[in-house]
C-alpha positions, 0 to 999 in steps of 0.5 A: 899206845896199844899193847900187842894182844897175842904175845905168848910167854915163849915169844916174850922170853925170846924178845927179852934175850935182846935186853940181856935177860936169861932164864934162871929157873922154871917152876911149873908154867912160869920162868924167872928171868934175870939180867945184870945190865943196869944192875940186877933185875928179876922178872917172872914170865908166865908161859901162857899163850897168850899172856893176859894183857894186864899181866903183860902190861905189868911185866913191861912196865917193870922192865921199862922202869929198870932200863929207864925207858918208856913202855913204847921204847921198850916195845920197839927195842924188843920188836913186839 
């Protein structure tokens, strides 16, 4: 599975809203998002365009682990 290479921070934020994530604070070029689904989970999203692949991979792995799914299933669920 290959990660998308052209995902911006704002695109990722919009996609994560489908999983119940909401922006709770912003500091500089980073936004902290939180969800209460399956327990509380926080993640920091850089508002860069595009997000570096290594950073995107780390974010997606953390979210997938929280929601008990694979990264591929996560990408399909959020349409990235």
